[in-house]
C-alpha positions in Angstrom: 10.0 3.2 15.9 11.2 2.0 12.5 12.3 4.1 9.6 10.6 1.9 6.9 7.1 1.2 5.8 5.5 -0.8 3.0 2.9 0.3 0.5 1.1 -1.1 -2.4 -0.7 1.1 -5.0 -3.7 -1.0 -5.5 -5.3 -2.2 -8.8 -7.9 0.6 -8.8 -5.4 3.4 -8.6 -3.0 1.7 -11.1 -5.9 1.2 -13.6 -7.0 4.8 -13.2 -3.5 6.1 -14.1 -2.7 7.5 -10.6 0.6 5.7 -10.0 2.8 8.6 -10.9 0.7 11.2 -9.0 0.7 9.0 -5.9 4.4 8.4 -6.0 5.0 12.1 -6.5 2.9 12.8 -3.3 4.9 10.2 -1.4 8.2 11.7 -2.5 7.1 15.2 -1.8 6.2 14.1 1.8 9.8 13.2 2.4 9.8 9.5 1.8 12.7 7.8 0.0 12.0 4.8 -2.2 14.2 1.8 -1.1 12.5 -0.8 -3.3 9.8 -0.8 -5.9 8.2 -3.2 -8.3 5.3 -3.3 -10.7 3.6 -6.7 -10.5 0.4 -8.6 -10.5 -0.7 -10.8 -7.6 -2.2 -14.2 -8.1 -4.8 -15.7 -5.8 -2.2 -17.7 -3.8 0.1 -14.7 -3.2 -2.7 -12.3 -2.4 -4.2 -14.8 0.0 -0.9 -15.3 1.7 -0.3 -11.5 2.0 -3.8 -10.9 3.5 -3.8 -14.2 5.6 -4.4 -12.2 8.7 -7.9 -11.5 7.4 -8.6 -15.1 6.3 -11.5 -15.6 8.7 -13.2 -12.3 8.0 -16.2 -12.1 5.7 -14.5 -9.7 3.2 -11.4 -11.9 2.6 -12.6 -13.5 -0.7 -13.6 -10.1 -2.1 -10.3 -8.6 -1.0 -8.3 -11.3 -2.7 -10.4 -11.0 -5.8 -9.9 -7.2 -5.9 -6.2 -7.4 -5.3 -5.7 -9.9 -8.2 -7.9 -7.9 -10.6 -5.0 -6.0 -12.1 -1.3 -4.9 -11.5 -0.1 -3.3 -8.4 3.0 -1.3 -7.5 4.7 -2.5 -4.3 7.3 -0.3 -2.5 9.4 0.0 0.6 9.6 3.5 1.8 12.0 5.1 4.2 11.6 8.2 6.5 11.9 8.8 10.2 8.6 7.7 11.8 7.7 6.1 8.5 4.7 4.0 9.5 2.8 6.8 11.4 3.8 9.5 8.8 2.6 7.3 5.9 -0.7 6.5 7.6 -1.3 10.2 8.0 -0.3 10.8 4.3 -2.7 8.1 3.0 -5.7 9.1 5.2 -8.6 7.1 6.5 -9.6 3.8 4.8 -12.9 5.4 3.8 -12.0 8.1 1.3 -15.1 10.1 2.3 -13.6 10.3 5.8 -10.0 10.9 4.7 -8.7 14.4 5.3 -8.5 16.7 2.3 -5.3 16.3 0.3 -4.5 12.8 1.6 -3.9 10.1 -1.0 -7.1 8.3 -0.4 -9.1 11.5 -0.4 -7.6 12.4 -3.8 -7.4 9.0 -5.5 -9.6 6.3 -3.8 -13.0 5.3 -5.1 -14.4 3.6 -2.0 -13.5 1.8 1.2 -12.9 -1.4 -0.8 -11.0 0.4 -3.7 -9.0 2.7 -1.5 -6.0 3.3 -3.8 -3.2 2.3 -1.4 -2.1 -0.1 1.3 0.0 1.2 4.2 1.6 -0.9 6.9 -0.1 -0.4 10.3 2.9 -1.2 12.6 6.6 -1.3 12.5 6.5 -5.1 12.8 4.0 -5.4 9.9 6.1 -3.0 7.8 9.1 -5.3 8.1 7.1 -8.4 7.4 5.3 -6.9 4.4 8.5 -5.5 3.0 10.2 -8.9 3.3 7.1 -10.6 1.7 7.8 -8.7 -1.6 11.5 -7.8 -1.5 14.6 -9.6 -0.5 17.6 -7.7 0.8 19.3 -7.6 -2.6 16.3 -5.7 -4.0 16.4 -2.9 -1.4 18.7 0.1 -1.8 
């Protein structure tokens, strides 16, 4: 069990002005921000990040969506970070997400689901390192 996880506030939530509200909810849930940046992915970077999905039919649409506007990437710390963050963000489909979760409150659809959250300790470490070197983490 790791004490870090990685998240991205996706282009839909950033465009809708939800960045501050989402970060407030994350902090109120007991997470500490260890690194954060506001950036825009290009096709190459988004494709590399989501390479695990390269053979899936939605890959092209996912890359297109993730490059459609700026994102906020962050490394978060808390005991049991990955599992607790997955609970906080809720189900991928905002219609199935529990009331009060980030996706229930801020997501538009399964595709535009407001936030990314690491699904394992290993992926959290890899995803955090994809966006942040050790000098950018506090």
